[in-house]
TIDO-646419 format. One record per residue (C-alpha): x, y, z. Coordinates in steps of 0.2 Angstrom, whole numbers. Each point is the difference from the previous one (the first is absolute). Last residue first. Layout:
N
     px     py     pz
      X      Y      Z
...
//
This chain:
174
     px     py     pz
    118    172    -26
     -6     16     -8
    -16      0      9
      9     -1     17
     11     15     -5
    -16     10     -6
     -9     -3     16
     14      4     11
      3     16     -8
    -19      5      2
      1     -6     18
     14     11      6
     19     -2      0
      7     -8     15
    -15     -3     11
     -9     -7    -15
     14    -11     -4
      0     -8     17
    -19     -2      1
      0     -7    -18
     14    -12      5
    -10     -5     16
    -16     -3    -11
     10    -10    -12
      7    -11     14
    -17     -2      7
     -7     -5    -17
     14    -13     -3
     -4     -7     17
    -18     -1     -3
      3     -8    -17
     11    -13      8
    -13     -4     13
    -13     -1    -13
     11    -12    -10
      4    -11     15
    -19     -1      4
     -3     -5    -18
     13    -14      2
     -9     -6     16
    -17      0     -8
      7    -10    -15
      9    -12     12
    -17     -2     10
     -9     -3    -16
     13    -12     -6
      0     -9     17
    -19     -2     -2
      2     -7    -17
     13    -12      6
    -11     -7     14
    -15     -2    -12
     11     -9    -12
      6    -12     14
    -18     -3      5
     -4     -4    -18
     16    -12     -1
     -6     -9     16
    -17     -2     -7
      6     -7    -16
     11    -12      9
    -15     -5     10
    -10     -3    -16
     14    -10     -7
      0    -11     16
    -19     -2     -1
      1     -5    -19
     13    -12      4
    -10     -8     14
    -15      0    -12
     10     -9    -13
      5    -13     13
    -17     -3      6
     -6     -2    -18
     14    -13     -3
     -5     -9     16
    -18      0     -5
      5     -7    -17
     10    -14      8
    -14     -5     12
    -12      0    -15
     12    -11    -10
      1    -12     15
    -19     -1      1
     -1     -3    -18
     14    -14      1
    -10     -9     13
    -14     -3    -12
    -17      5      4
    -13    -13     -6
     -5     -6     17
      9     11     13
     17      6      2
      4      6     17
      0     18      6
     11      4     15
     13     10     -9
    -13      8    -11
    -10      6     14
     16      7      9
      5      9    -16
    -18      7     -2
      1      7     17
     17      7     -3
     -6      8    -16
    -15      7      9
     10      8     14
     12      7    -13
    -14      7    -10
     -7      9     15
     17      8      4
      1      5    -18
    -17      7      0
      4     10     16
     16      7     -7
     -9      5    -17
    -14      8     10
     13     11     10
     10      4    -16
    -16      5     -9
     -5     11     15
     18      8      0
     -1      3    -18
    -17      9      2
      6     11     13
     15      4    -11
    -12      4    -14
    -10     12     11
     15      9      6
      7      1    -18
    -17      7     -5
      0     13     14
     17      5     -5
     -5      2    -18
    -15     11      4
     11     11     12
     13      2    -14
    -13      4    -13
     -7     13     12
     18      7      2
      2      0    -19
    -16      9     -2
      5     13     12
     17      2     -7
     -7      2    -18
    -12     13      7
     15      9      8
     10     -2    -17
    -15      8     -9
      1     14     12
     19      2     -2
     -2      0    -18
    -13     13      0
     11     11     12
     15     -2    -12
    -11      6    -14
     -7     14     10
     18      5      4
      6     -2    -18
    -13     11     -7
      2     13     14
     18      3     -3
     11     -6    -14
     -6      5    -17
     -4    -15    -11
     13     -4    -13
     -2      5    -18
     -3    -14    -11
     16     -7     -8
      4      7    -17
     -3    -10    -15
     13     -2    -14
     -7      1    -17
      5    -13    -13
//
């Protein structure tokens, strides 16, 4: 069995520089396409949020209208009298059914309110997280600035003591 030698390495210099520039150029194009995609997604999110708000508004209006109609029906049934061929039990059954429907609608309305409250709470938490993340990043930036300032002061102190080449070599060894 013959052992294979690895292929020779490319010489460092212009080949690596041009490869690096090509990668940076493709990343730039990728960043641009990602930014365009982000803008498109944000526009889609905005449109969907508007659509959701419109649907919620229509739902609220429909529920209010339904509630008024249910009340009117309830009043009509309450004042209805059995006629010829309509047994009293049938009217009683209709009244019970209507009461059941109103009860179920009431539960549905309460559940929807709870869902809306939880959605609002979720939005609030997400906003807090965004603010917290921004605050955390600000703290990291402040720490990095302080570290850079300390290193600059150390560089300046060492440069005054022993020259810039010695400072560079000592920092590189650390």
